[in-house]
VMD Tcl script that draws the C-alpha trace (Angstrom):
set ca {
  {-45.62 -38.41 44.82}
  {-44.24 -40.70 42.11}
  {-41.39 -39.57 39.89}
  {-43.28 -41.14 37.03}
  {-46.49 -43.00 36.52}
  {-47.90 -44.44 33.37}
  {-51.68 -44.66 33.41}
  {-52.86 -46.59 30.42}
  {-56.26 -45.10 29.53}
  {-57.82 -48.34 28.37}
  {-58.26 -51.80 29.82}
  {-57.12 -55.02 28.20}
  {-59.66 -57.69 27.40}
  {-59.15 -60.70 29.62}
  {-57.83 -62.91 26.80}
  {-54.45 -64.54 26.18}
  {-53.44 -62.13 23.38}
  {-53.62 -59.23 25.87}
  {-50.56 -60.53 27.74}
  {-48.23 -59.68 24.84}
  {-49.89 -56.26 24.45}
  {-49.38 -55.50 28.15}
  {-45.71 -56.51 27.84}
  {-45.30 -54.28 24.78}
  {-46.72 -51.24 26.56}
  {-44.58 -51.84 29.64}
  {-41.45 -52.24 27.50}
  {-42.26 -49.01 25.65}
  {-42.72 -47.16 28.94}
  {-39.49 -48.44 30.48}
  {-37.52 -47.68 27.31}
  {-38.94 -44.13 27.31}
  {-37.65 -43.79 30.87}
  {-34.24 -44.95 29.56}
  {-34.00 -48.17 31.54}
  {-31.83 -50.99 30.25}
  {-32.36 -54.73 30.03}
  {-31.30 -55.21 33.67}
  {-34.61 -53.57 34.69}
  {-36.75 -54.26 31.61}
  {-36.32 -58.05 31.44}
  {-37.42 -58.87 34.99}
  {-40.20 -56.28 34.76}
  {-41.53 -57.92 31.58}
  {-41.45 -61.38 33.15}
  {-43.34 -60.08 36.17}
  {-45.91 -58.44 33.88}
  {-46.28 -61.66 31.88}
  {-47.00 -63.70 34.99}
  {-49.42 -61.17 36.50}
  {-51.32 -60.64 33.25}
  {-51.45 -64.38 32.58}
  {-52.80 -64.96 36.08}
  {-55.52 -62.38 35.45}
  {-56.47 -64.06 32.17}
  {-56.50 -67.56 33.66}
  {-57.90 -66.97 37.13}
  {-59.85 -63.68 37.22}
  {-62.78 -65.28 35.47}
  {-65.27 -62.84 37.00}
  {-63.47 -59.98 35.24}
  {-63.86 -59.19 31.54}
  {-60.86 -56.85 31.53}
  {-57.67 -55.99 33.39}
  {-55.59 -52.83 33.66}
  {-51.81 -52.42 33.82}
  {-50.02 -50.37 36.47}
  {-46.51 -48.97 36.08}
  {-45.23 -46.52 38.69}
  {-41.82 -45.29 39.76}
  {-41.67 -43.87 43.27}
  {-38.30 -43.03 44.77}
  {-36.23 -46.11 43.87}
  {-39.15 -48.53 43.59}
  {-40.68 -49.61 40.28}
  {-44.15 -51.10 40.78}
  {-45.56 -53.29 38.03}
  {-49.08 -54.49 38.55}
  {-52.37 -55.72 37.18}
  {-55.80 -54.61 38.34}
  {-58.69 -56.95 37.65}
  {-62.29 -56.85 38.78}
  {-62.49 -60.32 40.31}
  {-62.61 -60.09 44.10}
  {-60.92 -63.47 44.68}
  {-57.36 -63.03 45.93}
  {-54.52 -65.01 44.36}
  {-52.89 -67.89 46.19}
  {-49.49 -69.47 45.70}
  {-49.60 -73.17 44.97}
  {-46.86 -75.71 45.51}
  {-47.30 -78.22 42.72}
  {-44.04 -80.04 43.16}
  {-41.54 -80.73 40.43}
  {-43.92 -82.70 38.20}
  {-46.93 -80.35 38.29}
  {-47.84 -78.34 35.20}
  {-48.60 -74.64 35.48}
  {-49.48 -72.84 38.67}
  {-46.08 -71.26 39.25}
  {-46.85 -67.67 38.24}
  {-46.76 -66.17 41.72}
  {-43.64 -68.18 42.56}
  {-41.95 -66.62 39.52}
  {-43.08 -63.15 40.61}
  {-41.84 -63.82 44.15}
  {-38.46 -64.92 42.78}
  {-37.96 -61.99 40.40}
  {-39.46 -59.16 42.45}
  {-37.84 -57.51 45.44}
  {-41.33 -57.32 46.92}
  {-44.78 -58.37 45.79}
  {-48.31 -58.40 47.10}
  {-52.00 -58.00 46.55}
  {-54.34 -55.20 47.56}
  {-58.12 -55.55 47.61}
  {-59.98 -52.86 45.71}
  {-63.65 -52.10 45.34}
  {-64.25 -53.92 43.08}
  {-61.45 -56.35 42.41}
  {-57.78 -56.30 43.33}
  {-54.32 -55.07 42.42}
  {-51.59 -57.72 42.24}
  {-48.11 -56.24 41.95}
  {-44.39 -56.86 41.93}
  {-41.80 -54.28 42.93}
  {-38.23 -53.88 41.77}
  {-35.77 -51.68 43.62}
  {-34.07 -49.64 40.90}
  {-32.06 -46.49 40.41}
  {-33.90 -43.44 39.15}
  {-33.95 -43.54 35.37}
  {-31.36 -41.33 33.67}
  {-34.03 -39.24 31.94}
  {-35.59 -38.20 35.27}
  {-32.28 -37.62 37.00}
  {-31.30 -35.22 34.19}
  {-34.71 -33.54 34.16}
  {-34.67 -33.05 37.95}
  {-31.59 -30.86 37.56}
  {-33.58 -28.50 35.31}
  {-36.77 -28.33 37.43}
  {-37.13 -25.78 40.24}
  {-36.81 -27.28 43.72}
  {-40.03 -28.68 45.12}
  {-41.76 -29.16 41.76}
  {-42.52 -32.88 41.28}
  {-41.87 -34.74 38.06}
  {-44.77 -36.80 36.83}
  {-45.44 -38.44 33.47}
  {-48.77 -39.63 32.13}
}
mol new
graphics top color blue
foreach p $ca { graphics top sphere $p radius 0.5 }
foreach p [lrange $ca 0 end-1] q [lrange $ca 1 end] { graphics top cylinder $p $q radius 0.2 }
display resetview
């Protein structure tokens, strides 16, 4: 069971302005979990790339959803869209424009991947992080065996 999970109750329209909104919500979540810039900055860049990829390439999907989950020492940042086509990394060389989103995610994330869903897919990046201070402190006050979960 995750220490913390943020389920955003609404989807984002699949338009460019939604990328900044997704970043804002992720930043707000990570700040509420008391993470610092060492976690927040790479997480925001991963979110930017994944959300931008959804906007640009998931053309069969009118919306996308954001995923943010902390399980053990793994922070998963992801985007769910409703386009069944899986992403592919492209090697455009040094002169090519665009097309480097998944390469950026691969560079920043400790792990990344894609999972087919019915319908659509989840594309995610994972960062290996320490438990946030707020949950470490709360765990000391919770009876043994009772999981911590945030919505």
